[in-house]
N, C-alpha and C positions, 0 to 999 in steps of 0.2 A: 479232205473230209473222210472220216472213217466209215466203214461199211456197216449198215444196219444189220442187227441180228434178225429182225422180223419187220415186215412191211405189211400194212393192212391191205386186203383186197377191196375192190370197189363194193363187192357184196357185203363185206364185213362193215365197211363205213356206213353204207346206206341202211343197214339193218340195225344200227346202233341207236341207243337212247339219245346220245349226243346229237345225231343227225335229226331225229324227230324233234328234239327240243329246239335246235337251231331253226328249223323250219317254222316252228310255232312262234319263236321270237321275231323272226323276219316278217311274218305275216301280221302279228299283233302290234309290233312297234314300227312297222314300215321301214325295215332295215335290210341290208344285204351284206353278208360277210363272205369274203372270198376264201378265207382259211381260218384255222383255229386262232392264230395270232390276232386277227381282226376281231373275232368273237370275244376273245379274252379281254382285249383292250376296251371294248364296249362295256363288258361286265364290270370292270373296275372304275371306269369313268362315269358310269350310270348305275351306281349300286342300288338305288331305290327301284329302278325299272327292272334290274336283273333279279333281285330277290322277290319282287312281286311276280315276275315271270315264273319263278319256282313255285310260288304259292298257287298260281293259276294252272300251270301245266300239270302239276300232280294233283290238282283238284282237292286241295287241302280243305277239310270240313271245319268250319268254325262258326261261332255265334258272335254277334256284336259287329261293330264297324271300326275302321281305322281311318284317320285323316292323313297320316303320313306313314310311309314304310319305315323310314329312319328319321328320328328326331335327335339331332346331335349338334351341340354347340361346339364349334371349333375353338376350344380354349387354348390349344397349342401345348397342352400338358399330357393328356391321355385320352383314352376312349371310354373310360369307365362310365361316363354320363350318357353314352349312346343308348337310345330306347327304340326298340323295334316293334312295329305293328301294335302300338298301344291301342287298347279298346276291344281287342278280340280275345276270345277264349277257345281253347281246343284241348284235345286229349291225345296223347301219344298212343296209349293202349287201344283206343278206339280205331286209330288208323292201322294198327297191327291186325286187328280182326276184321277190318272193313272189306266187305264183298268176298269174304272167304267162303268156300263151299265146304260143307260138313265132311264130305268123304275124301277131300284132298289131303295129302300129307303136309303137316305143319313142321314137324321136326323128325329127323332121323338121328338115332343115338346109338352109341356103343361105349363100352369101357375096355379096360385091358383084358378082361376075361372073355371078351367076345359076346357080351350080353347085348346083342343087337335088338333094337326095336324101333318102330316108327309110330308116331302118334298123329292122328288126324286132327283137323281143326275142331271137329265135334268133341273129341276127347280132351283137347287142350281147353276148350271153353268150359267143359264140365269141371276140370281140375281148378281152373282159375276161379270159377263160380264158388266152389267150396271155400277156397282160401279168402276170397273177397267177403263172403258172409261172415267167416270167422273173424277177420280183421275188424269188420263193422261192429260185431258184438263186443269186441275188445275196446271199442271206442276210438278206433283209428279214424282220424279226420284229415282234411286237407292241411298239409304242412307238417304233419307228424312224421318222424323219422322211423323207418323200418329198415333193419340191417340184417345182414347174413354173413355167416362164416361157412361158405358153401362151395362145392365143386361145380364143374361145368355140366349141369344135368338139365333134363326136362323140367324137373321140379323147381330148380332155381329160376328158370325162365318164368314158370307159372307164378311163383311167389312175387317176383318183380312186377309182372303184369297186373296181379291182383292189387298190390300196393299202389301202383301207378293209377289204376282205374279209380281209386278213391282220392287221388290228389296227394297221396303221401309221398315222401321223398325217400329214395332208395340209396343205400350205400352197402358195399360188400367187400369183404376181404377173402382171399383164398385161404384154405385151411393150412397151407404151408407157411403162412405168416406166424411169427412167434407171439407169445402172450402180450409182451410189452408193445410190440409193433401194432397189434390189433387195438389194444386199449388206447394207445396214443392217438389213434385215428378216431375211434368211435366216441371216446369220452367228450370230445369237442362238440359233438352234434346232439348229445343227449337223446339217444334213441329210446322209443317206448317198447318196441318188440324186436326180439332177436330170434332168427332161425339159424340153427347150427347142426352140422353133421358131426356126431360124436365119434364116429369111426369111419375111416375111408382107406382105400387102397391107392398106392402110388408106386410105380415101378416094382410091382410084385410084393410090396411090403404093406402091412396094415399099420395104421397110425391111429392114435386116440387123441381126442381133443377134450377129454374130461377135465384135465387140469386147467386147460384154457378156460373152460366154462366156469370153474370155481374162481379163477383169477378175475374174470370179468365180473362175476357176481359181487366180488369184494370191492371192485374199483369203479363200476359204472352204476350208480344208484338209480339212474333214470329208467332203467329197463324194468318194465312191469310184467312182461310176458315172455317166456322162453319156450320155444318149441324145438325139441330134438327131432329133426327131420328123419323119418323112417321109424321113429319110436311110436309108442302107443298113442300119445297125444296127437301126433301127426296123422295116424290112421283114423283117429276119432273125428278129425275134421271132415273127412269125406263120408263118414257114417252119419254124423250129426247135421250136416248141411247138404241135403240133396240138391242136385243141379237146378239152378234157376237162370232166368235170362240175365245176362251180364248188363251192368249199368256202368256208364262211364261219366265221371265228373269232368266237365270241361273247366280248365283253369286258365287264368290270364297267361298270355304269350310268354311272359318272363317268369312265370312261377317255376320254382326249382323242380327238376326231374330226377336228378341224382347228384350225389356228392362223390367226387373222386379226390385223390390226394397227391400232393406234391411229394418230392423225394425227401424233404426234410434236411436239405444241405446245411442250413444255418440254424437248425433247431428242430422242433417238432414238425411233422408234416402239416402242410397247409390244407385245409378242407376246401377244395375248389368246387364251387357250387354252380351247376349248369342249368340253363333255362329250358323249359319244355319246347316252346316253339322254335327256338334257335337250333336245338339239336334235331328237331323234326325236319326243318328245311335243309339243314346242312347234310344230314344223312341221306335224304332223297337225292340231293345233288351229287354227293361224292360216291355213293354206292351205285345209283342208277346211271347217272350221266358219265361219271369218270371210270367206274369199274365195269360198266355195261352189264349190270345185273338185271335180268329180265324175268318175266313171269314164267313159272314152271321149272326154273333152273335150281340146282342144288348148290348151296353156299356153305363153305367150311373155312373158318379161320381158327387155327389152333391157338388156344388162349386159356389162361386161367381166369377166374372171375375177378382177380385183383388187377387185371390189366385193362385199360380202356378199350382194347380190341374186342373184349367180350361185349361191351355196349355197342360197339361199332358193328360187330357181326350180327347181333340181335336185330339190327335195323334192316338186314337183308329181307326180313319178313315184310317190311314196308313195301318192298319191290315185288311182292307176290312170289318170292323164291321160297324154297324149303331150307330151313336152317339145319345144318348137320353138326352134331356135337360129339367130340371125342373126349372122353373123361379118363385121364391117366397120363402116363409118361409117353411122350411121342416116340421115344427110342426103345420102348419096352419090347422085349423079345426080338431084338435086332431089327427094330422098326416094323416088324411084320404086322403086328396088330393094327397099327395106324393105317398102313397102306392097304391092308385088306379091307378095312372099313371105307377108305376113300373110293376104292373100286366098287365095293358092294353098294355104296350109297350113290354111285354115279356122280361124284362131285364135279360140278362144272367150274366153280370158282374155288380154287384152293389157295389158302393163305397161311403164312407162318412167319417165324422170325428169320432174319437173314442169317443168324448164327447157325440155325438148324439146316438151312439149305446148303450152307458152306460145309457142314459136317457130313453130307450124304453124297459127296462127289463120286464115291465108288459104289454107291448103292444102285443095283439094277432094278428098274421099275418097268415092268412090261404090261401090255394090254391096258393102257390107260392114256386117254387123250383129253386133257382138260381144255376148257374154253379160255380160261385166264389163270395165270399163276401170280399171286400177290406176295410181296415181301415187305416187312418193316421191322422196326426195333433197333436197327443200326444200318449203316450203309451196306448195300449189297455189292460185294467185290466183282470186278470184271470177270475173274475166272469162274465165279459162281454163276453169273449171268450166262456165260458161254456153256457151262456144264448143264445148266437147266435147259438151255435152248437145244442142246444135243439130245437130252432126255425127251423133250417135248417140242419137236421142230416146228409144229404148226401153231404154237401157243405164244401169245404175247406175255412177256415177263414184266409185270407192273410193280415197280418199286414205289413205296409210299413213304411219306414223312409228314408228321404233324405233331400230335402229342396229347397228353392228358389235359393240357391247358385248354384245348379246343375240342377235345373228344372226337377228333377227326384227323384227316390227312389233307393238308392244303397243298401238298405236292403229290401228284398222282399220275394216273394213266389217261390216255386220250386215244379214242378209236381212230382218229384221223392220222395219227403220227407214227413214224417208225420207232422201233426200240433200238437204242444203242447201248452196248455193254457199259456198265458203270454209271449210267445216267437214269434219272427220273425223267419221265417224258415231258411233264409240263407243270406249270403253276395252275391250280384249279381255278375255274371261273369264280369271280367274286373275291379272289384272294389277291390283294394288291401287295405283292411281295417283291422286294429288291434285295440285292446284296450291297452292303456299304463297307467302305474301308475305315481305318482308324480315324480318318478326318471327316467321316460322315458323308462321304461322296459315294453316289451310286456307281457300282463297277460291274463290268461284264467280262467274262473270260478270265477272271481272277478271283481269288478267294476273298470273301467278305462275310460280314455278319448278316444272318437272315433277319430282315426287318419287314414288318407289316405296316403299311402306311395308312390304312383305313380300317374302321371296325368291321367285324364279321358277327353275324347273329349267334354263332356258337362260342364266342368268347365268354368267359365266366361272367355270371351276373354279379357275383361277389365271392369273397372268401368268407366262410362261416365265422361269425364273431370277430370280424376284422374291422375294428373301429375306424371310421372315416376312410376306409379302403387303403389304409396305410401299407399293409403287406402286399395287397394287389398292385398298388402303384410301384412299390419297391421292386416287385418281381419282374415287371415288364417295361416300366416307363422311367426308371431311375437313370438308366444309362444314356438314353436319348429321349429328350422331351418331345412329346407329340407323336411318337411312333412306337410300336410294339417291338421290343428287342427280344427275340425268341431264344437265343442261346445256342444257335447252330452255326457252324461255318459252312458256307455253300459257295458255289460258283455257277453263275447263270450263263450258259453258252449263247452265242449269237442266234442259233437255230431254236432256242427256247428250252433246251434240255437243262437239267440241273444235276450237278455233281455234289454229293454230300461229303463233308469232311469231319463230321462228328460234333459232339457238344463243345461249346466254347466256354461253358461254365464248369463248375466242379462236380456236377451231378454224375453219379456212377450209373452207367447203363448196362444192365445185365439181361440180355435176351428180351429187350423191350421194356423191362420193368426198371423204373428208376429207383435208385437207392441213394439215400442221403448220406453224405460223409459223417454227419452228426450221429447217425445210428451206429456206425462203426466205432466212432470215438467213445460213445456212451459205454460200450462194452470194454474196449481196451483200457479206458481210464480206471476201470474197477479191477483190472487184473494186477495182482501183486508182481512187482518187478518191472512193469512198464511205466516209464516216466511220462512219455509223450508219444504221439504217433501222427502219421500223415498217410492218407490213402488216395490213390488215383486209379482210373481205369484207362486202358489203352486198347486200340484196335490195330491189328496188323493187316497186311495185304491179303490174307486169306479170309478176312472177315471174322477172325476170332477175337474175342474180347478177354483181356486179362486184368484182374484186379491186383494191384501191388500195394502192400502195406509196409511202410517204413516205421520202425519202432526205435525210439530212444530208450535205452535201458538204464535202470539204476545200477550203480556200481555193485558188482558181485552177481548180477543177474545174467542168465544164459538164455539166448534166443530159443534154443531147442527145448527148453523147459517150459516156456510160457506159450509157445505157439499152439500146442494141443489144448491148452486152457482157453485161449482166445477162440479157436475153432469151435469148441464145445459150447461156449457161452453165446457165440453169434448164432449158432443153429438153434439153441434153446430159446433165446430171447427174441430172435427175429426169424431167420430162415436160412436154408442151405445156400441160397443165392448171396447171402451177406458174407460168406466165407471167402477171403482173398485167395488168389492162386499162388502168390509168391510173397515171402516175408523177408525183409532185410533189416539188419541191425545198423543203426546210424548213430553218429555222435551228437547230432543236433537236428532240430526241426525248424525249417525256415519260417520266419514271421515278418510281417510288415511292421513299420514303426508304431502303427496303431494297434498291433497285437492280433492281426488276422493271419491265419495259416496261408501259405502260398501254394495251394494245390495246383492252380492253373499253370504257373511257371514250371513246376515239376512235371506236370503232364506234357508240357511243350518239350521239355528236355527229352522225355522218353518217347516223344513223337518225332525226334530227330532235329529239333531246333538247336542252333548253336547257343551257348550259354548267354552271350551278350544280347541275343534277340529274345531270349525266353523271359528275362526279367530285368528291370532297372534296379541296380544295386542301391540307388539313392532312396528307394522306398523301404529298404530292408533293415531290420534290426540286427541281423547276423548274416551279412552277405557272404562271409568266408565259407559257410557250410555248403553252399551250392556246388562247390567243386567236388565234394564227396558224391553227390547225386550224379554228376556228370561221369565220374569214374565208374560208378555202378552201371550206368547205362552203357558206357564203352565196354565194360567187362562182359556184359551179357549179350552184346552185339558184335 
């Protein structure tokens, strides 16, 4: 057995939210759990009792009555018909503001220029009140879509809370998304109101979104109202609508709260629609119970508004913590702006992407002792675990994994358990997760596909405009009937820890943001000289992710001539994240007999698989071309 990096003290265990919650469950349900494993087993065997315990322990406010916590017919095909707590209505924003004292800090904020400020709950209420009144005057009602092209600011939080308080559905893109990428997402959901930042700074440079606005106006006719945040119309909101008492519309448990987006691997991004009550229960569980976020603590997860970790971090406010926002490039000014803010804001819970933590091995960080370090976006390498532990010797390093699909992490931390380098501590309570091999058999201590055997309340309620849940079913239930196939390779250890091995599908993961291969192909296909292409992303032992683009050229074309064009178009149409790290000219692109590109087998080859185990040549239209990719892999290694 390897030695743990960190082991919890008895005081840490007994002061944790998990410990208090366990005592509540033992008393309320007449149970006794000797360890986390026993508690976890009860939570997945008795899902109705477990999720009701979350409802009761966190004193969720609601109106109406429910007869069943979970109504679910075991059809043996999928979980899409699962219905949670039917009959009750509640409000997410109401819980954010619940029992908050006017003078207490709600949010601490800074940007690259050191524009530090904090905002009290009184000030946040006033801001939300003005936007709430404005939206009501514009006719925004329950179910309408309000969208943003916004950075990670106090105002973005206020806009969301105002929309949510009216029962409107929120969706947001980060300003670094390209025009086409934003439009492909928003056009599906027909928003009524758009909030946009027309100018913003990132990594010391100023960017304009005025062309984006013109593009959207031409392509999304449903938008009736556009507000340029920080412009005259924005300022007028707070002049024309003096503060009033906030009102919160309680909506049915499964009413949509926000729409997030899939990567778009096989086409346009899917609009994943999440339920209000499901996300409320799940975020109380995962932030308070598993990350041990408590009243009065400061919580920061570095994110853009286009990543589900923005939504996740927002829910730290449910736990009576103060939300800390850093708006800008995390590496700006040699990382100094970010870490200065972390210290100035006294951040207790610090989270970021695994790739970032891997990039700061040599960075000296002094005079800072966090309570918890969190990492997600990709597997955190052993060397980075060890490096962070040296930097913060008294701090548990919590690696998380989950996704946009559930707007949460179902693999996370546990205050009872030691931390081992390279491992996630546990499967979260209520998450019935196993690893299965190619034969569908549950396996331990070996790599298998991450499968969820029972529904969770934060699973999508539906995909927007997905007739008969066809795309929903295809995304998670096509591979294995009756269980959710998530698309990750994992290994579950005997002691309960989990090792992540990355995505098992063709999705490209760039710092926690999923990018669909279709987005890359859309651009390359339009570049003169490029006949066909294939793209993959690989992770190395240092935690670095590289995107590799293989291009089949027309005769007479030269790779060096078209690469700059591809880079430019990807940045313009999508974002800088979409630009591959390496480009290779190839003679042919591998396809199946049915005409599908073989991204996964190529990814396996570049992950070290032997050719015969990477793909069955029987399913290929052009099996001879695989040797060329093997030669490229051998050459660069």
